[in-house]
ROSE-4610 file (N, C-alpha, C; in Angstrom, 1 decimal, always signed):
// ROSE-4610
residu = [X/X/X/X/X/X/X/X/X/X/X/X/X/X/X/X/X/X/X/X/X/X/X/X/X/X/X/X/X/X/X/X/X/X/X/X/X/X/X/X/X/X/X/X/X/X/X/X/X/X/X/X/X/X/X/X/X/X/X/X/X/X/X/X/X/X/X/X/X/X/X/X/X/X/X/X/X/X/X/X/X/X/X/X/X/X/X/X/X/X/X/X/X/X/X/X/X/X/X/X/X/X/X/X/X/X/X/X/X/X/X/X/X/X/X/X/X/X/X/X/X/X/X/X/X/X/X/X/X/X/X/X/X/X/X/X/X/X/X/X/X/X/X/X/X/X/X/X/X/X/X/X/X/X/X/X/X/X/X/X/X/X/X/X/X/X/X/X/X/X/X/X/X/X/X/X/X/X/X/X/X/X/X/X/X/X/X/X/X/X/X/X/X/X/X/X/X/X/X/X/X/X/X/X/X/X/X/X/X/X/X/X/X/X/X/X/X/X/X/X/X/X/X/X/X/X/X/X/X/X/X/X/X/X/X/X/X/X/X/X/X/X/X/X/X/X/X/X/X/X/X/X/X/X/X/X/X/X/X/X/X/X/X/X/X/X/X/X/X/X/X/X/X/X/X/X/X/X/X/X/X/X/X/X/X/X/X/X/X/X/X/X/X/X/X/X/X/X/X/X/X/X/X/X/X/X/X/X/X/X/X/X/X/X/X/X/X/X/X/X/X/X/X/X/X/X/X/X/X/X/X/X/X/X/X/X/X/X/X/X/X/X/X/X/X/X/X/X/X/X/X/X/X/X/X/X/X/X/X/X/X/X/X/X/X/X/X/X/X/X/X/X/X/X/X/X/X/X/X/X/X/X/X/X/X/X/X/X/X/X/X/X/X/X/X/X/X/X/X/X/X/X/X/X/X/X/X/X/X/X/X/X/X/X/X/X/X/X/X/X/X/X/X/X/X/X/X/X/X/X/X/X/X/X/X/X/X/X/X/X/X/X/X/X/X/X/X/X/X/X/X/X/X/X/X/X]
num = [1/1/1/2/2/2/3/3/3/4/4/4/5/5/5/6/6/6/7/7/7/8/8/8/9/9/9/10/10/10/11/11/11/12/12/12/13/13/13/14/14/14/15/15/15/16/16/16/17/17/17/18/18/18/19/19/19/20/20/20/21/21/21/22/22/22/23/23/23/24/24/24/25/25/25/26/26/26/27/27/27/28/28/28/29/29/29/30/30/30/31/31/31/32/32/32/33/33/33/34/34/34/35/35/35/36/36/36/37/37/37/38/38/38/39/39/39/40/40/40/41/41/41/42/42/42/43/43/43/44/44/44/45/45/45/46/46/46/47/47/47/48/48/48/49/49/49/50/50/50/51/51/51/52/52/52/53/53/53/54/54/54/55/55/55/56/56/56/57/57/57/58/58/58/59/59/59/60/60/60/61/61/61/62/62/62/63/63/63/64/64/64/65/65/65/66/66/66/67/67/67/68/68/68/69/69/69/70/70/70/71/71/71/72/72/72/73/73/73/74/74/74/75/75/75/76/76/76/77/77/77/78/78/78/79/79/79/80/80/80/81/81/81/82/82/82/83/83/83/84/84/84/85/85/85/86/86/86/87/87/87/88/88/88/89/89/89/90/90/90/91/91/91/92/92/92/93/93/93/94/94/94/95/95/95/96/96/96/97/97/97/98/98/98/99/99/99/100/100/100/101/101/101/102/102/102/103/103/103/104/104/104/105/105/105/106/106/106/107/107/107/108/108/108/109/109/109/110/110/110/111/111/111/112/112/112/113/113/113/114/114/114/115/115/115/116/116/116/117/117/117/118/118/118/119/119/119/120/120/120/121/121/121/122/122/122/123/123/123/124/124/124/125/125/125/126/126/126/127/127/127/128/128/128/129/129/129/130/130/130/131/131/131/132/132/132/133/133/133/134/134/134/135/135/135/136/136/136/137/137/137/138/138/138/139/139/139/140/140/140/141/141/141/142/142/142/143/143/143/144/144/144/145/145/145/146/146/146/147/147/147/148/148/148/149/149/149/150/150/150/151/151/151/152/152/152]
x = [+19.3/+20.3/+21.3/+21.4/+22.1/+21.3/+20.2/+19.4/+19.8/+19.8/+20.0/+21.5/+22.4/+23.8/+23.8/+23.2/+23.2/+22.4/+21.3/+20.7/+21.4/+22.3/+23.2/+24.3/+24.9/+26.0/+25.5/+24.3/+23.8/+23.5/+23.0/+23.0/+24.0/+25.2/+26.5/+27.0/+26.8/+27.3/+26.6/+25.3/+24.4/+25.0/+25.2/+25.6/+26.9/+27.9/+29.1/+29.0/+28.2/+28.2/+27.6/+26.6/+26.0/+26.8/+27.6/+28.7/+29.8/+30.2/+31.3/+30.6/+29.3/+28.7/+28.5/+28.2/+28.1/+29.3/+30.4/+31.9/+32.2/+31.9/+32.3/+31.4/+30.3/+29.5/+29.9/+30.4/+30.7/+32.1/+32.8/+34.2/+34.1/+33.1/+32.9/+32.9/+32.3/+32.4/+31.9/+31.1/+30.7/+31.8/+33.0/+34.2/+35.1/+35.1/+36.0/+36.0/+37.2/+37.3/+36.6/+35.9/+35.5/+36.4/+36.2/+37.1/+37.5/+38.8/+39.0/+38.4/+38.0/+37.3/+38.4/+37.8/+38.6/+39.4/+40.7/+41.4/+42.3/+42.0/+42.7/+43.6/+44.5/+45.6/+45.1/+45.2/+45.0/+46.1/+45.7/+46.8/+47.9/+47.9/+49.2/+50.1/+49.5/+50.3/+50.8/+50.4/+50.7/+52.2/+53.0/+54.3/+53.9/+54.7/+54.5/+54.5/+53.5/+53.5/+54.6/+55.2/+56.4/+57.5/+58.6/+59.6/+60.1/+60.6/+60.8/+62.4/+62.6/+64.0/+64.4/+65.4/+65.9/+66.2/+66.1/+66.6/+68.0/+68.5/+69.8/+70.7/+71.9/+72.7/+73.5/+74.0/+74.8/+73.7/+72.7/+71.7/+71.4/+71.1/+70.8/+71.9/+73.2/+74.2/+74.2/+74.1/+74.1/+73.0/+71.9/+70.7/+71.2/+71.9/+72.5/+73.3/+74.2/+75.4/+74.5/+73.6/+72.8/+72.1/+71.6/+70.7/+71.7/+72.7/+73.8/+74.4/+74.6/+75.1/+74.0/+72.9/+71.8/+71.4/+72.0/+71.7/+70.3/+69.9/+68.4/+68.4/+68.4/+68.7/+67.6/+66.4/+65.5/+65.6/+66.1/+66.3/+67.6/+68.7/+69.7/+69.4/+68.6/+68.1/+67.2/+66.6/+65.7/+66.8/+67.8/+68.6/+69.7/+70.0/+71.3/+70.9/+71.8/+71.6/+72.0/+71.6/+72.0/+73.6/+74.4/+75.8/+76.3/+75.8/+76.3/+75.8/+74.4/+74.1/+75.0/+75.4/+76.4/+77.9/+78.0/+79.6/+79.5/+78.3/+78.3/+78.1/+77.4/+77.3/+78.5/+79.4/+80.8/+81.7/+81.6/+82.5/+82.1/+80.9/+80.3/+80.2/+79.3/+78.8/+79.5/+80.6/+81.4/+82.0/+81.7/+82.1/+81.4/+80.2/+79.4/+78.8/+78.7/+78.2/+79.1/+80.3/+81.5/+81.7/+81.0/+81.5/+80.9/+82.0/+81.7/+81.9/+81.1/+81.2/+82.3/+83.3/+84.6/+84.5/+83.7/+83.8/+82.9/+83.0/+82.3/+82.9/+82.5/+83.0/+82.0/+82.2/+81.2/+82.0/+81.5/+82.0/+81.1/+80.9/+80.2/+78.7/+78.1/+76.5/+76.5/+77.6/+77.6/+78.3/+77.6/+78.2/+78.8/+80.0/+80.7/+80.7/+80.2/+80.3/+81.4/+82.2/+83.6/+83.2/+83.7/+83.5/+84.7/+85.0/+86.1/+85.4/+86.0/+85.5/+86.4/+85.8/+86.7/+87.3/+86.9/+87.4/+88.7/+88.4/+89.4/+90.2/+89.9/+90.6/+90.2/+89.5/+89.1/+88.3/+88.5/+87.8/+86.7/+85.7/+84.6/+84.1/+83.9/+83.3/+82.0/+80.8/+79.5/+79.0/+78.8/+78.3/+76.9/+76.3/+74.9/+74.6/+73.7/+73.4/+72.6/+73.3/+72.7/+71.3/+71.4/+70.2/+68.9/+69.2/+68.1/+67.5/+68.4/+68.0/+67.6/+68.2/+67.8/+66.9/+65.8/+64.9/+63.8/+64.2/+63.4/+62.0/+61.7/+60.4/+60.5/+59.6/+59.6/+60.2/+60.0/+60.4/+61.8/+62.5/+63.9/+63.5/+64.4/+64.1/+64.9/+64.4/+65.0/+66.3/+67.2/+68.4/+69.2/+69.2/+70.2/+71.7/+72.1/+73.5/+73.9/+74.8/+75.1/+76.5/+77.3/+78.8/+79.1/+80.0/+80.6/+81.9/+82.9/+84.4/+85.0/+85.7/+86.3/+88.0/+88.6/+89.8/+90.5/+91.8/+92.5/+92.5]
y = [+225.9/+225.2/+224.7/+225.5/+225.2/+223.7/+223.9/+222.7/+221.5/+221.4/+220.4/+219.8/+220.7/+220.3/+219.7/+220.4/+219.5/+218.2/+218.1/+216.9/+215.8/+216.1/+215.3/+214.9/+215.8/+215.4/+214.6/+214.9/+213.9/+212.6/+212.7/+211.2/+210.3/+211.2/+210.5/+210.0/+210.9/+210.5/+209.4/+209.1/+208.2/+206.9/+207.1/+205.9/+205.2/+206.4/+205.9/+205.0/+205.7/+205.0/+203.5/+203.5/+202.1/+201.3/+201.9/+200.9/+200.4/+201.3/+201.0/+199.9/+200.0/+199.1/+197.7/+197.7/+196.5/+195.9/+196.4/+196.0/+195.3/+195.8/+195.4/+194.2/+194.0/+193.0/+191.8/+192.1/+190.9/+190.4/+191.3/+190.8/+190.0/+189.9/+189.4/+187.8/+187.1/+185.6/+184.9/+185.5/+184.8/+184.6/+185.3/+185.1/+184.2/+183.9/+183.1/+181.7/+181.0/+179.6/+178.7/+177.8/+176.9/+176.2/+175.7/+175.0/+173.6/+173.2/+172.0/+170.9/+169.9/+168.6/+168.0/+167.1/+166.3/+165.5/+165.3/+164.4/+165.0/+166.3/+166.9/+168.0/+168.4/+169.3/+170.8/+171.8/+173.1/+173.7/+174.8/+175.6/+175.8/+176.2/+176.5/+175.2/+173.9/+172.9/+172.4/+172.9/+172.6/+173.1/+172.5/+173.1/+174.1/+175.2/+176.2/+175.5/+176.2/+175.7/+176.3/+177.2/+177.7/+178.2/+178.5/+179.2/+180.3/+181.5/+182.7/+182.3/+182.5/+182.3/+183.7/+184.2/+185.6/+185.5/+186.8/+186.6/+187.3/+187.8/+188.3/+187.3/+187.1/+185.8/+186.0/+187.0/+187.2/+186.8/+187.6/+187.2/+185.8/+185.0/+183.7/+182.8/+183.1/+182.3/+182.5/+183.7/+184.3/+183.3/+183.2/+182.3/+181.1/+180.3/+179.0/+178.9/+179.8/+179.7/+180.0/+180.8/+180.9/+179.7/+179.3/+177.9/+176.7/+176.7/+175.6/+175.9/+177.2/+177.5/+177.3/+177.5/+177.1/+175.6/+174.9/+173.4/+173.1/+174.1/+173.7/+173.0/+171.8/+170.8/+171.1/+171.2/+171.5/+172.7/+173.7/+174.9/+174.9/+174.2/+173.8/+173.0/+172.0/+171.2/+172.1/+173.1/+173.8/+174.9/+175.2/+176.2/+175.5/+174.4/+173.7/+172.4/+172.2/+171.0/+169.8/+168.6/+167.4/+167.2/+167.8/+167.5/+168.4/+169.8/+170.7/+170.3/+169.7/+169.2/+168.1/+167.2/+166.2/+166.7/+167.7/+168.3/+168.9/+169.7/+170.5/+169.4/+168.4/+167.3/+166.6/+166.4/+165.7/+166.8/+168.0/+169.0/+169.0/+168.9/+169.2/+170.6/+170.8/+172.3/+172.8/+172.3/+172.8/+174.3/+175.2/+176.6/+177.2/+176.4/+176.9/+178.3/+178.8/+180.1/+181.2/+181.1/+182.0/+182.3/+182.2/+182.5/+184.1/+184.7/+186.1/+186.2/+186.9/+187.1/+188.0/+187.6/+188.6/+189.1/+188.5/+189.2/+188.1/+188.4/+187.4/+187.7/+187.0/+186.8/+186.0/+186.3/+185.5/+185.0/+183.9/+183.3/+182.2/+182.2/+181.2/+181.1/+182.1/+181.9/+181.6/+181.6/+181.2/+182.4/+182.9/+184.0/+183.2/+183.4/+182.9/+184.0/+183.6/+184.3/+183.5/+184.5/+183.9/+184.3/+183.2/+183.4/+183.0/+183.7/+183.2/+183.0/+181.9/+181.4/+182.3/+183.1/+183.9/+183.3/+182.0/+181.1/+180.4/+179.4/+178.8/+179.3/+180.5/+180.9/+180.2/+179.2/+178.6/+179.3/+179.0/+179.9/+178.9/+179.4/+178.6/+179.6/+178.9/+179.7/+178.9/+179.8/+179.1/+179.6/+178.7/+179.2/+179.0/+180.1/+180.3/+180.4/+179.5/+179.8/+181.2/+181.9/+183.3/+183.4/+182.6/+182.7/+182.2/+181.1/+180.3/+181.0/+181.7/+182.5/+183.8/+184.5/+185.9/+185.8/+185.1/+184.8/+186.1/+187.2/+188.5/+188.6/+187.4/+187.4/+187.7/+187.8/+188.2/+187.2/+185.9/+184.8/+184.0/+183.6/+182.9/+181.5/+180.7/+179.2/+178.4/+177.4/+176.4/+175.7/+175.2/+174.5/+175.2/+176.7/+177.4/+177.4/+177.0/+176.7/+175.3/+175.5/+174.0/+173.9/+174.7/+174.4/+175.0/+174.1/+174.8/+174.1/+175.1/+174.5/+175.2/+174.2/+174.6/+174.9/+175.9/+176.0/+176.3/+176.6/+177.0/+178.3]
z = [+64.2/+63.8/+64.9/+66.2/+67.0/+67.7/+67.8/+68.4/+67.6/+66.3/+65.5/+65.9/+65.9/+66.2/+67.4/+68.5/+69.8/+69.9/+69.1/+69.2/+68.5/+67.5/+66.7/+67.7/+68.3/+69.4/+70.5/+71.0/+71.9/+71.6/+70.4/+69.8/+69.7/+69.0/+68.9/+70.3/+71.5/+72.6/+73.2/+73.1/+73.4/+72.7/+71.3/+70.6/+71.0/+71.4/+71.9/+73.1/+74.1/+75.4/+75.2/+74.4/+74.0/+73.6/+72.6/+72.0/+73.0/+73.8/+74.8/+75.9/+76.0/+77.0/+76.4/+74.9/+74.3/+74.2/+74.0/+74.0/+75.3/+76.3/+77.6/+78.0/+77.5/+77.6/+76.8/+75.6/+74.8/+75.2/+75.8/+76.0/+77.5/+78.0/+79.3/+79.3/+80.2/+80.5/+78.9/+78.1/+77.0/+76.0/+76.0/+75.2/+75.8/+77.2/+77.7/+77.4/+77.5/+76.9/+78.1/+77.5/+78.5/+79.4/+80.6/+81.4/+80.8/+80.7/+80.2/+80.8/+80.1/+80.4/+81.5/+82.5/+83.3/+82.6/+83.0/+82.4/+81.1/+80.8/+79.7/+80.2/+79.3/+79.9/+79.6/+80.2/+80.0/+79.0/+78.5/+77.6/+78.3/+79.6/+80.4/+80.3/+80.4/+80.4/+79.1/+78.0/+76.7/+76.3/+75.6/+75.2/+74.0/+74.0/+73.0/+71.5/+70.8/+69.3/+68.4/+68.7/+67.9/+68.6/+67.9/+68.5/+67.6/+68.2/+67.3/+67.0/+65.6/+65.3/+64.6/+65.2/+64.6/+63.2/+62.6/+61.3/+61.1/+62.1/+62.1/+62.6/+61.7/+62.0/+63.1/+63.5/+64.8/+66.0/+66.1/+67.1/+67.2/+65.9/+65.9/+66.5/+66.4/+66.9/+68.4/+68.8/+70.2/+71.0/+70.2/+71.0/+71.1/+70.0/+70.4/+71.4/+71.5/+72.6/+73.9/+74.1/+75.3/+75.7/+74.7/+75.0/+75.5/+75.0/+75.1/+76.7/+76.9/+78.3/+79.5/+78.8/+79.9/+80.0/+79.2/+79.1/+78.7/+77.8/+77.1/+75.9/+75.9/+74.9/+73.9/+74.2/+73.3/+72.4/+73.0/+72.4/+71.3/+72.0/+71.1/+69.8/+70.0/+68.7/+67.8/+68.4/+67.5/+66.6/+67.1/+66.4/+65.5/+66.0/+65.4/+64.6/+63.6/+62.9/+63.6/+63.4/+64.2/+64.5/+63.4/+63.4/+64.5/+64.6/+65.5/+66.9/+67.1/+68.4/+68.8/+68.1/+68.5/+68.8/+67.9/+68.4/+69.8/+69.9/+71.2/+72.4/+72.2/+73.2/+73.6/+72.5/+72.6/+73.3/+73.2/+73.6/+75.3/+75.5/+76.8/+77.3/+78.3/+78.7/+79.8/+80.2/+81.3/+80.9/+81.7/+81.5/+80.1/+79.8/+78.5/+78.8/+80.0/+80.3/+80.1/+79.7/+79.8/+78.3/+77.3/+76.1/+75.8/+75.1/+74.7/+73.2/+72.5/+71.0/+70.9/+70.0/+69.7/+68.2/+67.5/+66.0/+65.2/+64.0/+62.9/+61.6/+60.7/+59.3/+58.3/+57.2/+56.2/+55.0/+54.8/+53.4/+52.8/+51.5/+50.9/+51.5/+52.0/+52.3/+53.8/+54.5/+56.0/+56.5/+57.6/+58.7/+60.0/+60.2/+61.4/+62.3/+63.4/+64.9/+65.7/+66.1/+66.8/+68.1/+69.2/+70.5/+71.3/+72.5/+73.2/+74.7/+75.3/+76.7/+77.6/+78.5/+79.5/+80.5/+80.7/+81.7/+81.1/+80.2/+79.5/+78.3/+77.9/+76.8/+75.4/+75.4/+74.1/+73.3/+71.9/+71.0/+70.3/+69.6/+69.1/+67.9/+66.7/+65.6/+65.4/+65.4/+65.0/+63.7/+62.8/+61.3/+61.1/+60.7/+60.3/+59.0/+58.5/+57.0/+56.6/+56.0/+56.0/+55.2/+54.1/+53.3/+53.8/+54.8/+55.4/+56.4/+57.2/+58.4/+58.2/+57.1/+56.8/+55.5/+55.7/+54.6/+54.3/+54.9/+54.7/+55.4/+56.0/+56.6/+58.1/+58.8/+60.3/+61.1/+60.7/+61.5/+60.8/+61.5/+60.8/+60.5/+60.6/+60.2/+61.2/+61.5/+62.6/+61.9/+62.7/+62.4/+61.5/+61.8/+60.9/+61.2/+62.4/+62.6/+62.1/+61.1/+60.5/+60.8/+61.3/+61.8/+63.0/+63.6/+65.0/+64.9/+65.3/+65.4/+66.7/+67.4/+68.6/+68.2/+68.9/+68.8/+70.2/+70.3/+71.5/+71.7]
């Protein structure tokens, strides 16, 4: 009986080693992507195919404010409606890196995140569509910020 157990253990050990060797061979150059043809761009040169949109409305608003402060127009356009993009562009981005979230409030399906500029003292309220952004999935939705208002 001891011999049978040893034989089976040895067979399992050999099978495991052979399996691991097969995995390492399969994951080698045979699975590598072919080099791009001349005149075409590689995957590293291509633009990302998707953008992660948070499902938390406060984080969503923060991402827009950060993108605006970093002067990242593509990301601002991804997070905000065209009307909000226009309002942010008209306001200008001077001191846009100095916004700090001070609170939030909700009304009629919109969650408002309030910010204060630590340099100028100006206030800003960013309205995010709650149902659209908090869709219950892993990924939020684009253009969730549909309101922005500046104050003193």
